FIDOSE-440375 format. One record per residue (C-alpha): residue in one letter; x, y, z. Coordinates in pm, 1 decimal. Example, Ala and Ser with C-alpha at 12.3 -4.5 7.8 and 13.67 -1.06 7.14 Angstrom:
// FIDOSE-440375
REC   r         px         py         pz
REC   A     1230.0     -450.0      780.0
REC   S     1367.0     -106.0      714.0
***
This chain:
// FIDOSE-440375
REC   r         px         py         pz
REC   M     3357.3    -8623.6    21868.9
REC   G     3351.5    -8839.8    21613.4
REC   V     3442.3    -9181.5    21685.4
REC   S     3843.2    -9172.4    21662.7
REC   S     4009.7    -9422.2    21384.1
REC   R     4167.6    -9586.2    21629.4
REC   I     3886.3    -9752.6    21825.9
REC   K     3734.7    -9807.8    21481.3
REC   S     4020.6   -10003.1    21403.6
REC   C     3999.2   -10216.3    21663.2
REC   V     3599.0   -10274.9    21669.3
REC   R     3686.1   -10408.0    21254.4
REC   K     3864.1   -10628.8    21503.6
REC   A     3682.2   -10760.4    21780.4
REC   F     3383.2   -10765.1    21608.7
REC   Y     3467.6   -11079.5    21409.6
REC   S     3695.7   -11230.1    21587.7
REC   K     3927.1   -11251.5    21891.8
REC   R     4301.6   -11236.0    21898.7
REC   C     4631.7   -11319.8    22191.3
REC   Y     4705.9   -11007.4    22439.1
REC   R     4927.8   -11102.0    22738.1
REC   Y     4848.8   -10914.4    23004.8
REC   S     5081.2   -10934.7    23362.2
REC   G     4800.8   -10872.6    23626.7
REC   N     4718.9   -10870.5    23996.9
REC   Y     4441.5   -11189.1    23934.2
REC   P     4514.2   -11456.8    24164.2
REC   V     4706.0   -11732.4    24033.8
REC   R     4813.2   -12049.0    24122.0
REC   P     5131.7   -12187.4    24068.3
REC   P     5249.7   -12380.9    23707.1
REC   G     5215.8   -12723.8    23716.3
REC   A     4949.8   -12716.9    24008.7
REC   R     4651.2   -12894.5    23957.1
REC   R     4296.5   -12787.5    23832.7
REC   Q     4015.5   -12891.5    24052.6
REC   G     3642.2   -12908.9    24206.2
REC   K     3349.5   -12859.7    24029.2
REC   G     3421.4   -12549.7    23827.4
REC   R     3663.3   -12819.6    23623.8
REC   R     3460.0   -12995.8    23406.0
REC   K     3561.1   -13240.9    23144.2
REC   T     3369.6   -13208.7    22806.9
REC   V     3133.2   -13568.6    22795.5
REC   T     2969.7   -13648.9    22501.7
REC   R     2725.0   -13989.1    22645.6
REC   K     2379.5   -14108.9    22376.2
REC   E     2184.4   -14044.7    22674.7
REC   S     2288.7   -13674.5    22741.5
REC   P     2008.3   -13463.4    22583.5
REC   V     2275.3   -13207.5    22519.4
REC   I     2626.7   -13322.8    22395.8
REC   T     2901.5   -13096.8    22452.7
REC   V     3109.8   -13051.6    22099.4
REC   D     3478.2   -12836.5    22244.5
REC   C     3586.7   -12721.6    21942.9
REC   H     3963.1   -12636.5    22108.4
REC   Y     3991.1   -12249.0    22026.1
REC   M     4277.1   -12114.8    22181.0
REC   S     4292.1   -12376.3    22468.9
REC   P     4062.0   -12631.6    22518.4
REC   E     3739.7   -12623.4    22741.7
REC   H     3719.1   -12280.5    22603.7
REC   A     3456.5   -12320.4    22320.2
REC   A     3165.8   -12480.5    22255.7
REC   S     2929.7   -12633.4    22022.3
REC   Y     2649.2   -12814.7    22143.1
REC   L     2472.8   -13122.0    21972.2
REC   L     2125.0   -13187.5    21971.3
REC   I     2010.1   -13493.0    21856.0
REC   E     1663.0   -13619.3    21747.4
REC   E     1544.9   -13959.5    21565.8
REC   G     1887.1   -13986.7    21336.5
REC   R     1909.0   -13606.4    21258.6
REC   A     2127.4   -13354.3    21436.6
REC   A     2099.9   -12978.5    21510.1
REC   F     2410.3   -12745.9    21589.9
REC   I     2412.4   -12469.3    21824.9
REC   D     2686.2   -12214.1    21765.5
REC   N     2988.8   -12419.0    21561.5
REC   N     3320.8   -12192.1    21633.5
REC   T     3542.9   -12132.2    21333.8
REC   A     3627.2   -12361.2    21001.3
REC   H     3912.8   -12456.9    21201.2
REC   A     3625.0   -12679.9    21424.6
REC   I     3496.2   -12899.5    21159.1
REC   P     3695.2   -13187.6    21184.7
REC   H     3586.0   -13179.1    21615.3
REC   L     3212.1   -13148.8    21471.7
REC   F     3181.5   -13396.1    21234.1
REC   A     3388.0   -13628.5    21450.4
REC   A     3118.6   -13594.4    21730.1
REC   L     2842.4   -13638.0    21450.2
REC   S     3048.6   -14007.2    21362.4
REC   E     3046.3   -14061.0    21756.1
REC   H     2680.9   -14113.5    21719.6
REC   G     2622.7   -14291.9    21423.9
REC   L     2515.2   -13947.4    21269.6
REC   R     2623.2   -13826.6    20913.5
REC   P     2696.7   -13458.2    20781.3
REC   E     2363.0   -13501.8    20553.5
REC   D     2204.0   -13541.6    20890.6
REC   V     2188.6   -13223.0    21023.4
REC   Q     1861.1   -13042.5    21013.6
REC   Y     1967.7   -12746.7    21206.5
REC   I     2306.2   -12490.4    21190.2
REC   I     2163.6   -12248.2    21485.2
REC   V     2374.1   -11955.1    21585.8
REC   T     2353.8   -11704.0    21869.9
REC   H     2513.7   -11447.6    21668.1
REC   L     2760.0   -11403.3    21382.3
REC   H     3092.4   -11325.9    21553.1
REC   L     3353.6   -11553.7    21418.5
REC   D     3354.8   -11760.3    21657.8
REC   H     3067.6   -11902.4    21762.5
REC   A     2930.8   -11878.8    21356.8
REC   G     3312.0   -11865.5    21138.8
REC   A     3286.3   -12254.7    21066.3
REC   T     2846.9   -12173.3    20892.2
REC   S     2886.9   -12159.8    20561.5
REC   A     3172.1   -12504.3    20570.0
REC   L     2811.2   -12638.7    20753.0
REC   V     2616.8   -12528.5    20452.1
REC   Q     2935.0   -12725.7    20177.6
REC   Q     2904.0   -13013.4    20345.0
REC   C     2612.3   -13075.6    20514.3
REC   P     2304.3   -13040.6    20202.6
REC   N     2056.5   -13102.0    20371.1
REC   A     2069.5   -12852.9    20652.6
REC   T     1881.0   -12469.3    20738.2
REC   V     2058.6   -12212.4    20874.1
REC   V     1869.4   -12074.2    21203.3
REC   A     1937.7   -11729.0    21293.4
REC   H     1811.1   -11370.6    21410.8
REC   P     1673.3   -11153.5    21164.9
REC   R     1928.6   -10879.0    21160.0
REC   G     2211.4   -11130.6    21101.9
REC   R     2073.1   -11306.6    20754.8
REC   R     2270.6   -11031.3    20509.7
REC   H     2579.7   -11093.5    20642.3
REC   L     2500.8   -11444.2    20645.8
REC   I     2367.7   -11298.8    20233.1
REC   A     2634.5   -11156.2    20137.9
REC   P     3023.5   -11194.2    20392.5
REC   D     3164.2   -10967.2    20197.3
REC   R     3209.2   -10685.9    20475.3
REC   L     3335.0   -10892.1    20764.4
REC   I     3570.6   -11097.5    20498.2
REC   A     3701.3   -10755.4    20391.3
REC   A     3697.5   -10642.9    20778.3
REC   V     3963.9   -10903.0    20929.4
REC   K     4164.4   -10917.7    20642.1
REC   A     4206.1   -10580.0    20650.8
REC   V     4353.4   -10646.3    21039.1
REC   Y     4560.8   -10958.6    20985.9
REC   G     4667.9   -10988.3    20661.4
REC   E     4479.6   -11248.5    20375.5
REC   A     4743.0   -11538.9    20488.5
REC   E     4652.5   -11449.6    20867.6
REC   Y     4284.0   -11452.4    20827.1
REC   Y     4267.0   -11805.6    20667.2
REC   R     4520.5   -11958.0    20952.6
REC   L     4274.5   -11834.8    21182.5
REC   Y     3940.6   -11857.8    21081.7
REC   G     3979.2   -12131.9    20766.3
REC   E     3706.8   -11986.8    20434.4
REC   I     3430.9   -11797.9    20505.8
REC   L     3117.4   -11804.7    20180.5
REC   P     2791.9   -11669.5    20119.7
REC   I     2526.4   -11832.1    20132.2
REC   D     2144.3   -11930.2    19958.6
REC   E     1947.7   -11717.9    20105.9
REC   N     1724.5   -12013.5    20054.4
REC   R     1876.5   -12210.8    20301.0
REC   I     1857.3   -11956.4    20610.3
REC   R     1532.3   -11894.9    20805.6
REC   T     1544.9   -11638.7    21084.2
REC   M     1337.4   -11627.5    21415.3
REC   D     1115.9   -11352.2    21520.9
REC   D     1130.9   -11290.6    21922.5
REC   G      951.9   -11626.1    22114.2
REC   E      953.2   -11833.2    21828.8
REC   I      949.6   -12138.7    21895.4
REC   L     1095.6   -12443.9    21644.8
REC   E      973.7   -12813.0    21712.1
REC   F     1263.2   -13042.2    21658.8
REC   G     1162.9   -13399.4    21756.0
REC   R     1077.7   -13423.2    22148.3
REC   R     1247.9   -13079.9    22130.2
REC   S     1028.0   -12688.0    22143.6
REC   L     1307.7   -12466.7    22089.6
REC   R     1222.4   -12130.4    22218.8
REC   F     1414.2   -11797.9    22064.0
REC   L     1479.2   -11520.9    22267.4
REC   H     1584.3   -11190.9    22119.6
REC   T     1897.7   -11081.8    22353.6
REC   R     2058.8   -10781.9    22305.6
REC   G     2319.0   -10630.1    22485.1
REC   H     2613.3   -10804.0    22419.2
REC   S     2480.3   -10771.2    22069.6
REC   N     2192.0   -10613.4    21807.1
REC   H     2215.4   -10929.5    21640.7
REC   H     2152.2   -11204.1    21929.5
REC   V     1958.9   -11491.6    22047.8
REC   C     1936.7   -11710.6    22334.7
REC   I     1740.9   -12053.2    22313.3
REC   H     1530.2   -12201.6    22575.4
REC   D     1488.9   -12635.3    22507.3
REC   S     1162.4   -12756.5    22598.9
REC   L     1387.4   -13136.9    22653.6
REC   S     1636.6   -13070.1    22884.4
REC   N     1493.9   -12736.6    23058.2
REC   G     1803.5   -12536.6    22935.8
REC   V     1884.4   -12195.2    22755.9
REC   F     2211.1   -12195.9    22467.3
REC   T     2319.8   -11778.8    22590.2
REC   G     2604.4   -11764.8    22330.1
REC   D     2781.9   -11479.6    22538.4
REC   T     2472.9   -11350.8    22684.2
REC   F     2546.7   -11491.6    23004.0
REC   G     2898.1   -11450.4    23037.1
REC   V     3214.2   -11603.9    22957.1
REC   E     3281.1   -11831.8    23295.0
REC   Y     3700.1   -11859.2    23312.0
REC   K     3726.7   -12265.6    23477.6
REC   P     3880.3   -12200.6    23822.2
REC   S     4145.6   -12398.7    23954.9
REC   R     4021.2   -12451.3    24306.3
REC   P     3653.1   -12464.3    24401.0
REC   T     3458.2   -12123.3    24424.2
REC   R     3245.1   -11936.1    24612.6
REC   R     2995.8   -11898.8    24355.7
REC   P     3041.8   -11917.3    24025.6
REC   F     3305.7   -11670.4    23787.7
REC   L     3119.8   -11550.7    23500.3
REC   L     3265.8   -11226.2    23308.6
REC   C     3006.4   -10972.4    23132.4
REC   S     3169.3   -10960.6    22719.5
REC   S     3151.9   -10593.9    22631.2
REC   A     3278.9   -10690.8    22281.3
REC   P     3190.2   -10358.3    22033.6
REC   P     3005.3   -10279.0    21851.1
REC   D     2654.6   -10328.8    22018.7
REC   F     2757.3   -10318.8    22406.5
REC   D     2439.7   -10188.1    22596.9
REC   P     2521.6   -10275.9    22996.9
REC   E     2133.6   -10221.0    23047.7
REC   A     2002.5   -10452.1    22740.7
REC   A     2203.9   -10760.3    22837.3
REC   R     2082.3   -10686.1    23235.9
REC   E     1781.8   -10796.9    23068.1
REC   S     1810.3   -10986.8    22903.9
REC   V     2016.9   -11226.3    23139.6
REC   E     1699.6   -11120.7    23417.8
REC   R     1484.4   -11273.4    23104.5
REC   I     1701.5   -11633.6    23034.0
REC   V     1689.1   -11628.8    23461.8
REC   A     1259.4   -11612.5    23379.0
REC   T     1195.9   -11893.2    23207.5
REC   G     1259.7   -12126.4    23499.1
REC   A     1571.6   -12278.6    23307.7
REC   D     1753.1   -12550.9    23509.2
REC   R     2063.9   -12463.7    23399.9
REC   V     2213.6   -12241.4    23119.5
REC   Y     2498.7   -12369.2    22857.9
REC   L     2811.8   -12159.5    22752.9
REC   A     2931.0   -12064.7    22435.8
REC   H     3259.6   -12027.4    22694.8
REC   F     3270.7   -12256.7    22786.4
REC   G     3036.4   -12553.7    22931.7
REC   E     2695.0   -12659.5    23127.8
REC   L     2624.6   -12470.4    23423.6
REC   G     2312.8   -12496.9    23708.2
REC   N     2227.7   -12362.2    23942.6
REC   I     2172.5   -11992.7    23710.7
REC   R     1961.4   -11803.1    23973.8
REC   E     2257.7   -11821.5    24188.2
REC   A     2535.2   -11791.2    23869.3
REC   S     2332.1   -11504.8    23762.3
REC   Q     2435.4   -11304.1    24043.9
REC   S     2811.2   -11283.9    23946.3
REC   I     2708.3   -11162.5    23522.3
REC   L     2519.4   -10900.0    23699.2
REC   A     2758.3   -10803.1    23925.7
REC   S     3016.0   -10836.3    23648.7
REC   I     2773.6   -10663.5    23418.4
REC   G     2742.9   -10370.9    23694.2
REC   H     3145.8   -10356.3    23729.0
REC   M     3183.0   -10298.3    23325.9
REC   E     2886.9    -9982.4    23347.6
REC   A     3056.0    -9811.1    23611.7
REC   I     3354.5    -9771.2    23400.7
REC   L     3185.0    -9773.3    23068.5
REC   R     2987.1    -9435.5    23264.2
REC   E     3351.5    -9268.1    23446.9
REC   A     3499.1    -9328.1    23105.4
REC   A     3216.7    -9094.1    22888.6
REC   A     3257.6    -8888.5    23155.2
REC   G     3617.3    -8755.3    23106.9
REC   G     3816.5    -8686.7    22834.1
REC   L     4043.6    -8925.1    22714.3
REC   T     4019.0    -9000.8    22343.3
REC   G     4180.0    -9296.3    22095.3
REC   E     4499.9    -9512.7    22230.2
REC   A     4437.8    -9358.1    22558.3
REC   L     4084.2    -9391.6    22632.7
REC   L     4155.5    -9794.5    22566.6
REC   E     4421.8    -9813.4    22772.3
REC   F     4233.2    -9644.8    23071.1
REC   C     3895.3    -9875.3    23000.5
REC   E     4160.4   -10223.6    22959.3
REC   E     4316.2   -10086.7    23296.6
REC   K     3954.2   -10071.1    23491.6
REC   I     3878.1   -10368.4    23354.1
REC   H     4144.3   -10564.5    23482.7
REC   E     4115.5   -10404.8    23836.9
REC   A     3712.3   -10498.7    23833.2
REC   I     3799.1   -10848.5    23738.5
REC   A     4043.6   -10878.7    24006.3
REC   R     3795.6   -10784.6    24225.1
REC   H     3478.0   -11018.5    24091.5
REC   A     3763.4   -11266.0    24114.8
REC   E     3856.6   -11209.2    24497.4
REC   E     3489.0   -11189.3    24579.7
REC   C     3432.8   -11525.5    24391.0
REC   G     3699.2   -11725.0    24556.6
REC   T     3930.6   -11770.9    24207.9
REC   I     4266.2   -11828.8    24128.6
REC   F     4408.0   -11871.8    23759.4
REC   S     4654.4   -12022.6    23607.3
REC   P     4863.4   -11857.6    23404.5
REC   D     4635.3   -11985.7    23067.7
REC   D     4357.9   -11918.5    23270.6
REC   E     4537.9   -11525.8    23243.6
REC   R     4650.3   -11490.3    22919.2
REC   L     4243.3   -11576.1    22798.8
REC   I     4168.0   -11325.9    22999.5
REC   G     4378.7   -11079.3    22897.1
REC   T     4273.9   -11122.9    22521.5
REC   D     3843.4   -11056.9    22604.6
REC   A     3997.0   -10763.2    22887.9
REC   R     4137.0   -10600.3    22586.0
REC   I     3824.3   -10702.8    22333.2
REC   D     3626.2   -10517.9    22650.7
REC   A     3782.9   -10263.9    22667.8
REC   Q     3758.4   -10145.2    22267.3
REC   G     3345.8   -10211.3    22334.5
REC   I     3338.5   -10007.7    22571.1
REC   A     3556.7    -9730.9    22463.0
REC   L     3340.4    -9713.9    22133.0
REC   C     3015.4    -9685.7    22373.3
REC   A     3161.8    -9412.0    22553.5
REC   E     3257.5    -9183.4    22251.8
REC   R     2884.4    -9278.4    22128.7
REC   L     2779.6    -9130.0    22475.7
REC   R     2960.5    -8821.7    22421.6
REC   Q     2828.5    -8742.7    22085.9
REC   Q     2513.8    -8820.1    22235.4
REC   G     2525.3    -8635.6    22528.0
REC   Q     2391.1    -8893.5    22746.6
REC   I     2706.6    -8847.3    22983.8
REC   T     2559.7    -8925.6    23358.9
***
């Protein structure tokens, strides 16, 4: 059975971007107007003495997408950069710390999804001394983004494409550096060790920073939604966005991050998270939920829109169970964001399910 045209369309949409969907499910929801509180809600603080500066890109909502700014001897590096519309926030962070775009040495991207790397070409244009650093498989998309741009415009139309993401231009290959698995980039006092971490994306890297003893995890360590009250444990969700979701590889990548001995992770969605051994149990549980849904979807006979709806319903059920296990209560805004991601995750699982059927790997 071939991959349906409906799911192919969803893949084009979800691989390059995220879009809001509304879901009214059975999540624990806090009353409108109730205040967020507890350790799960962290402010975005930029302190000169901090080894890592969190920049809120204000993507979809506050504290949903982060770029991380590293400063060494008057030079700067960004890890992930969101979309072109985040440029004012990125440059404001530079200015706050007495730096200019000319001082940016590295533009590091964990992977090429547009909520992580959509501002890369804009930064290259305005940061003349910067080198883009990425996974080897991401190089061709940076040099020739035509397929990426065409796919997004085909889904949204030209006007909506520019509204969401701004302009994406080709990047001179001489300004791109790729990093092998385990390779180290020296940056001032820091040794940045690059780890190839499949599972969410085949062109994904995580970066261990020796100075903070933290790991910048992109989407590999999941998405943390900020609860309205203290939780029994961190609430992290696996992102199974298409087209590369692989639960076994995702699990191995999480375990590899834990094995670094890092004290903390820096999530793209969103912020610094300590006690990563405890947190890893949350993301591993979520990966397990997604894997179970994948197996059930692959074993069934549904295709196209029916398969997508089945996967989305099962994902919402799994999220509700996981939230209850973690003691998490959400606001209506949280629920909206979760609905966005659940729809995209369903597309990834549906695609993977049809691929498993093609390969005869149904268990």
